[in-house]
MDAnalysis code that builds the backbone (N, CA, C; Angstrom):
import MDAnalysis as mda
import numpy as np

u = mda.Universe.empty(381, n_residues=127, atom_resindex=np.repeat(np.arange(127), 3), trajectory=True)
u.add_TopologyAttr("name", ["N", "CA", "C"] * 127)
u.add_TopologyAttr("resid", np.arange(1, 128))
u.add_TopologyAttr("resname", ["MET", "ASP", "GLU", "ARG", "ARG", "ARG", "ALA", "GLN", "ARG", "LEU", "GLU", "GLU", "GLN", "ASN", "GLU", "ILE", "THR", "ILE", "THR", "ILE", "VAL", "SER", "GLY", "GLY", "LYS", "ASN", "PRO", "PRO", "LYS", "GLU", "LYS", "ILE", "ILE", "TYR", "ASN", "TYR", "SER", "LYS", "ASP", "ILE", "SER", "VAL", "SER", "GLY", "SER", "ARG", "ILE", "GLN", "ALA", "HIS", "ILE", "PHE", "LEU", "PRO", "VAL", "ASP", "SER", "LEU", "LEU", "LYS", "ILE", "GLU", "MET", "THR", "LEU", "LYS", "THR", "LEU", "ARG", "GLN", "MET", "ILE", "THR", "VAL", "LEU", "GLY", "LYS", "VAL", "LYS", "TRP", "ILE", "LYS", "VAL", "VAL", "PHE", "GLU", "ASP", "GLU", "SER", "TYR", "GLU", "ALA", "GLY", "VAL", "GLU", "LEU", "PHE", "ASN", "THR", "SER", "SER", "GLU", "ALA", "ILE", "LYS", "LYS", "LEU", "THR", "GLU", "TYR", "ILE", "SER", "TRP", "LYS", "GLN", "LYS", "PHE", "LYS", "SER", "LEU", "ASN", "LYS", "GLY", "ASP", "LEU", "SER", "ILE"])
u.atoms.positions = np.array([
    [-48.564, 131.591, -62.263],
    [-48.864, 132.529, -63.336],
    [-47.658, 133.444, -63.556],
    [-47.273, 133.621, -64.775],
    [-46.128, 134.462, -65.105],
    [-46.491, 135.933, -64.952],
    [-45.560, 136.699, -64.418],
    [-45.737, 138.144, -64.283],
    [-45.432, 138.776, -65.631],
    [-46.401, 139.475, -66.205],
    [-46.232, 140.084, -67.520],
    [-46.037, 141.590, -67.444],
    [-46.100, 142.142, -66.284],
    [-45.976, 143.595, -66.162],
    [-44.559, 144.044, -66.464],
    [-44.478, 145.189, -67.123],
    [-43.179, 145.745, -67.478],
    [-42.607, 146.611, -66.372],
    [-43.462, 147.067, -65.469],
    [-43.014, 147.976, -64.420],
    [-43.674, 147.608, -63.094],
    [-42.965, 147.888, -62.020],
    [-43.476, 147.585, -60.692],
    [-44.692, 148.457, -60.382],
    [-45.703, 147.843, -59.771],
    [-46.925, 148.570, -59.419],
    [-46.928, 148.932, -57.957],
    [-47.534, 150.050, -57.690],
    [-47.731, 150.528, -56.332],
    [-49.205, 150.341, -56.008],
    [-49.492, 149.471, -55.037],
    [-50.885, 149.258, -54.651],
    [-51.295, 150.398, -53.728],
    [-52.135, 151.267, -54.263],
    [-52.576, 152.450, -53.544],
    [-53.777, 153.022, -54.279],
    [-54.775, 153.444, -53.528],
    [-55.933, 154.070, -54.154],
    [-55.681, 155.561, -54.332],
    [-55.949, 156.025, -55.534],
    [-55.837, 157.444, -55.855],
    [-57.116, 157.879, -56.548],
    [-57.579, 159.070, -56.229],
    [-58.766, 159.607, -56.892],
    [-58.444, 159.866, -58.355],
    [-59.392, 159.497, -59.236],
    [-59.186, 159.733, -60.660],
    [-60.460, 160.288, -61.291],
    [-60.257, 161.035, -62.354],
    [-61.345, 161.469, -63.223],
    [-61.044, 160.874, -64.587],
    [-61.983, 160.094, -65.108],
    [-61.813, 159.436, -66.395],
    [-62.675, 160.147, -67.425],
    [-62.054, 160.552, -68.520],
    [-62.797, 161.083, -69.659],
    [-62.664, 160.066, -70.779],
    [-63.792, 159.587, -71.285],
    [-63.766, 158.598, -72.357],
    [-63.532, 159.327, -73.676],
    [-62.375, 159.086, -74.278],
    [-61.997, 159.718, -75.533],
    [-62.639, 158.968, -76.695],
    [-62.565, 157.644, -76.646],
    [-63.162, 156.773, -77.651],
    [-63.621, 155.516, -76.936],
    [-64.872, 155.128, -77.145],
    [-65.451, 154.047, -76.361],
    [-65.369, 152.659, -76.933],
    [-64.601, 152.433, -77.993],
    [-64.539, 151.091, -78.559],
    [-65.928, 150.650, -79.016],
    [-66.232, 149.358, -78.908],
    [-67.556, 148.844, -79.261],
    [-68.504, 149.080, -78.103],
    [-69.699, 149.534, -78.383],
    [-70.727, 149.802, -77.367],
    [-70.230, 150.770, -76.291],
    [-69.871, 151.995, -76.681],
    [-69.343, 152.952, -75.700],
    [-70.401, 153.327, -74.660],
    [-69.967, 153.609, -73.432],
    [-70.912, 154.042, -72.402],
    [-71.465, 155.430, -72.720],
    [-72.648, 155.728, -72.203],
    [-73.259, 157.039, -72.429],
    [-72.526, 158.131, -71.656],
    [-72.085, 157.797, -70.452],
    [-71.352, 158.781, -69.647],
    [-69.977, 158.998, -70.265],
    [-69.544, 160.242, -70.296],
    [-68.229, 160.555, -70.861],
    [-67.200, 160.883, -69.781],
    [-67.674, 161.296, -68.599],
    [-66.768, 161.613, -67.501],
    [-67.184, 160.792, -66.289],
    [-66.207, 160.132, -65.672],
    [-66.455, 159.249, -64.541],
    [-65.503, 159.638, -63.417],
    [-66.015, 159.662, -62.198],
    [-65.188, 159.958, -61.028],
    [-65.082, 158.698, -60.187],
    [-63.879, 158.176, -60.033],
    [-63.654, 156.985, -59.225],
    [-62.227, 156.966, -58.728],
    [-61.617, 155.783, -58.676],
    [-60.257, 155.707, -58.173],
    [-59.471, 154.586, -58.841],
    [-58.152, 154.730, -58.755],
    [-57.268, 153.670, -59.220],
    [-56.959, 152.779, -58.020],
    [-56.704, 151.517, -58.280],
    [-56.378, 150.579, -57.201],
    [-54.869, 150.349, -57.131],
    [-54.199, 150.507, -58.242],
    [-52.742, 150.467, -58.270],
    [-52.267, 151.238, -59.497],
    [-50.999, 151.618, -59.462],
    [-50.443, 152.389, -60.576],
    [-49.011, 151.941, -60.856],
    [-48.596, 152.151, -62.096],
    [-47.206, 151.990, -62.496],
    [-46.972, 152.981, -63.624],
    [-45.749, 153.018, -64.131],
    [-45.475, 153.932, -65.238],
    [-46.004, 153.385, -66.559],
    [-46.463, 152.129, -66.554],
    [-46.990, 151.563, -67.799],
    [-48.487, 151.268, -67.744],
    [-49.110, 151.394, -66.558],
    [-50.535, 151.112, -66.495],
    [-51.121, 151.269, -65.115],
    [-52.413, 150.957, -65.030],
    [-53.133, 151.088, -63.778],
    [-54.324, 150.143, -63.761],
    [-54.721, 149.749, -62.574],
    [-55.973, 149.015, -62.386],
    [-56.934, 150.018, -61.782],
    [-58.055, 150.230, -62.446],
    [-58.991, 151.251, -61.994],
    [-60.329, 150.641, -61.606],
    [-61.020, 151.338, -60.739],
    [-62.372, 150.979, -60.323],
    [-63.308, 151.948, -61.032],
    [-64.417, 151.425, -61.575],
    [-65.384, 152.282, -62.270],
    [-66.795, 151.799, -61.971],
    [-67.746, 152.707, -62.069],
    [-69.139, 152.328, -61.834],
    [-69.886, 152.059, -63.135],
    [-69.181, 152.146, -64.261],
    [-69.778, 151.771, -65.546],
    [-68.816, 150.832, -66.276],
    [-69.372, 150.058, -67.187],
    [-68.587, 149.122, -67.980],
    [-67.798, 149.885, -69.034],
    [-66.488, 149.689, -69.057],
    [-65.602, 150.314, -70.043],
    [-65.153, 149.231, -71.021],
    [-65.636, 149.259, -72.259],
    [-65.266, 148.203, -73.210],
    [-63.759, 148.139, -73.466],
    [-63.270, 146.928, -73.704],
    [-61.868, 146.744, -74.075],
    [-61.592, 147.601, -75.302],
    [-60.419, 148.198, -75.351],
    [-59.938, 149.102, -76.402],
    [-60.482, 150.526, -76.276],
    [-61.268, 150.813, -75.232],
    [-61.687, 152.202, -75.003],
    [-60.445, 153.041, -74.719],
    [-60.419, 154.245, -75.276],
    [-59.324, 155.178, -75.009],
    [-59.775, 156.155, -73.946],
    [-58.928, 156.342, -72.929],
    [-59.290, 157.154, -71.782],
    [-58.250, 158.229, -71.508],
    [-58.726, 159.368, -71.067],
    [-57.844, 160.378, -70.480],
    [-58.091, 160.270, -68.978],
    [-57.034, 160.028, -68.215],
    [-57.169, 159.833, -66.780],
    [-56.414, 160.936, -66.052],
    [-57.141, 161.675, -65.248],
    [-56.526, 162.685, -64.381],
    [-56.467, 162.070, -62.990],
    [-55.253, 161.896, -62.499],
    [-55.005, 161.161, -61.273],
    [-54.412, 162.106, -60.224],
    [-55.012, 162.100, -59.051],
    [-54.465, 162.888, -57.954],
    [-53.676, 161.949, -57.060],
    [-52.354, 162.094, -57.055],
    [-51.508, 161.216, -56.254],
    [-51.734, 161.500, -54.772],
    [-52.059, 160.457, -54.057],
    [-52.542, 160.527, -52.683],
    [-51.697, 161.399, -51.750],
    [-50.453, 161.073, -51.608],
    [-49.617, 161.762, -50.623],
    [-49.211, 163.154, -51.077],
    [-48.928, 163.306, -52.352],
    [-48.456, 164.595, -52.855],
    [-49.593, 165.557, -53.172],
    [-50.811, 165.015, -53.336],
    [-51.954, 165.827, -53.764],
    [-51.610, 166.569, -55.050],
    [-50.938, 165.859, -55.942],
    [-50.510, 166.425, -57.210],
    [-51.253, 165.720, -58.343],
    [-51.710, 166.471, -59.322],
    [-52.468, 165.940, -60.449],
    [-51.534, 165.525, -61.578],
    [-51.777, 164.316, -62.110],
    [-51.056, 163.828, -63.283],
    [-52.103, 163.407, -64.301],
    [-51.904, 163.794, -65.544],
    [-52.826, 163.415, -66.616],
    [-52.122, 162.431, -67.542],
    [-52.789, 161.295, -67.790],
    [-52.230, 160.256, -68.647],
    [-53.302, 159.799, -69.645],
    [-52.859, 159.175, -70.719],
    [-53.766, 158.543, -71.675],
    [-53.612, 157.039, -71.531],
    [-54.731, 156.332, -71.620],
    [-54.682, 154.887, -71.464],
    [-55.677, 154.178, -72.345],
    [-55.449, 152.874, -72.505],
    [-56.325, 152.022, -73.299],
    [-56.747, 150.843, -72.429],
    [-58.046, 150.579, -72.381],
    [-58.560, 149.472, -71.578],
    [-58.103, 148.157, -72.210],
    [-57.410, 147.329, -71.419],
    [-56.909, 146.040, -71.900],
    [-57.773, 144.884, -71.413],
    [-58.386, 145.035, -70.240],
    [-59.293, 144.010, -69.720],
    [-60.296, 144.672, -68.792],
    [-61.429, 143.984, -68.595],
    [-62.486, 144.496, -67.715],
    [-63.039, 143.323, -66.919],
    [-63.342, 143.550, -65.656],
    [-63.872, 142.502, -64.784],
    [-65.062, 143.062, -64.011],
    [-66.141, 142.307, -63.973],
    [-67.325, 142.710, -63.212],
    [-67.076, 142.392, -61.742],
    [-67.209, 143.407, -60.873],
    [-67.100, 143.195, -59.435],
    [-68.502, 142.977, -58.876],
    [-69.429, 143.889, -59.172],
    [-70.851, 143.766, -58.849],
    [-71.626, 144.188, -60.087],
    [-72.459, 143.298, -60.601],
    [-73.185, 143.547, -61.842],
    [-73.881, 144.902, -61.846],
    [-73.649, 145.690, -62.884],
    [-74.237, 147.018, -63.096],
    [-73.895, 148.027, -62.005],
    [-72.917, 147.736, -61.156],
    [-72.554, 148.669, -60.081],
    [-71.062, 148.967, -60.010],
    [-70.226, 147.942, -60.201],
    [-68.805, 148.133, -59.982],
    [-67.986, 147.233, -60.914],
    [-66.969, 147.835, -61.505],
    [-66.107, 147.128, -62.445],
    [-64.652, 147.486, -62.155],
    [-63.744, 146.568, -62.484],
    [-62.315, 146.842, -62.472],
    [-61.832, 146.743, -63.906],
    [-60.902, 147.602, -64.260],
    [-60.341, 147.576, -65.612],
    [-58.826, 147.733, -65.544],
    [-58.151, 146.997, -66.397],
    [-56.712, 147.159, -66.563],
    [-56.478, 148.120, -67.697],
    [-55.709, 149.167, -67.425],
    [-55.476, 150.215, -68.417],
    [-53.977, 150.314, -68.689],
    [-53.623, 150.222, -69.966],
    [-52.239, 150.388, -70.385],
    [-52.037, 151.837, -70.814],
    [-51.003, 152.473, -70.280],
    [-50.737, 153.869, -70.625],
    [-50.021, 153.952, -71.965],
    [-50.312, 155.020, -72.714],
    [-49.632, 155.285, -73.981],
    [-49.672, 156.789, -74.239],
    [-48.783, 157.256, -75.116],
    [-48.713, 158.681, -75.475],
    [-48.760, 159.594, -74.255],
    [-48.154, 159.157, -73.183],
    [-48.134, 159.959, -71.958],
    [-46.877, 160.820, -71.973],
    [-47.010, 162.059, -71.561],
    [-45.879, 162.989, -71.597],
    [-44.728, 162.482, -70.731],
    [-43.519, 162.845, -71.135],
    [-42.337, 162.444, -70.367],
    [-42.378, 163.059, -68.969],
    [-42.979, 164.231, -68.844],
    [-43.107, 164.864, -67.526],
    [-44.010, 164.036, -66.599],
    [-45.135, 163.543, -67.126],
    [-46.047, 162.717, -66.321],
    [-45.379, 161.400, -65.941],
    [-44.649, 160.788, -66.879],
    [-43.934, 159.539, -66.596],
    [-42.880, 159.768, -65.518],
    [-42.179, 160.889, -65.604],
    [-41.151, 161.208, -64.609],
    [-41.788, 161.371, -63.228],
    [-42.907, 162.083, -63.148],
    [-43.592, 162.274, -61.870],
    [-44.050, 160.935, -61.294],
    [-44.621, 160.090, -62.147],
    [-45.064, 158.763, -61.693],
    [-43.887, 157.926, -61.201],
    [-42.808, 157.912, -61.962],
    [-41.614, 157.146, -61.589],
    [-41.089, 157.600, -60.238],
    [-40.947, 158.898, -60.053],
    [-40.429, 159.436, -58.792],
    [-41.377, 159.133, -57.638],
    [-42.670, 159.269, -57.857],
    [-43.656, 159.023, -56.812],
    [-43.640, 157.557, -56.389],
    [-43.658, 156.646, -57.358],
    [-43.669, 155.211, -57.044],
    [-42.387, 154.823, -56.320],
    [-41.258, 155.317, -56.794],
    [-39.977, 155.033, -56.149],
    [-39.969, 155.543, -54.709],
    [-40.425, 156.760, -54.512],
    [-40.469, 157.365, -53.172],
    [-41.364, 156.550, -52.239],
    [-42.561, 156.156, -52.732],
    [-43.495, 155.386, -51.910],
    [-42.933, 154.005, -51.574],
    [-42.245, 153.360, -52.531],
    [-41.655, 152.043, -52.272],
    [-40.566, 152.151, -51.208],
    [-39.740, 153.187, -51.290],
    [-38.698, 153.392, -50.275],
    [-39.332, 153.656, -48.913],
    [-40.375, 154.454, -48.887],
    [-41.069, 154.781, -47.644],
    [-41.641, 153.514, -47.007],
    [-42.269, 152.656, -47.821],
    [-42.826, 151.392, -47.312],
    [-41.727, 150.504, -46.762],
    [-40.572, 150.431, -47.453],
    [-39.447, 149.611, -47.004],
    [-38.949, 150.081, -45.651],
    [-38.811, 151.401, -45.504],
    [-38.331, 151.956, -44.242],
    [-39.313, 151.678, -43.109],
    [-40.596, 151.786, -43.368],
    [-41.606, 151.551, -42.338],
    [-41.669, 150.080, -41.935],
    [-41.439, 149.168, -42.875],
    [-41.410, 147.748, -42.520],
    [-40.259, 147.473, -41.568],
    [-39.120, 148.124, -41.795],
    [-37.972, 147.962, -40.913],
    [-38.271, 148.440, -39.500],
    [-39.060, 149.517, -39.384],
    [-39.393, 150.055, -38.065],
    [-40.275, 149.107, -37.264],
    [-41.094, 148.300, -37.934],
    [-41.991, 147.389, -37.229],
    [-41.252, 146.272, -36.505],
    [-40.058, 145.938, -36.946],
    [-39.336, 144.830, -36.334],
    [-38.538, 145.240, -35.099],
    [-38.558, 146.505, -34.756],
    [-37.789, 146.982, -33.594],
    [-38.499, 146.634, -32.317],
])
């Protein structure tokens, strides 16, 4: 399978608060959801949710970066949705858009820092 991502992803769970700005077709009744992201990049994220988020839903995502405990707010659009457990758990691919340059800079620096940290720790295991 060809890799279509534009940016490297960091596989890490981060707490998120999702506010549904526009629900596409058949929007969910809940407007605010508390869950987590499964990975992040400067262009998107894979998120876990307890409700179905229709493709093309517009979301405001407030993300607390795990290690820094710093909040970043981004806007995203649901590109795909996958049922993990029927009526209980879903995964969604979210593409970021109209995100502030400050938020992108914070994400870029955080992902870069975490990737370097992981590289250094892998080197320590071989000693």
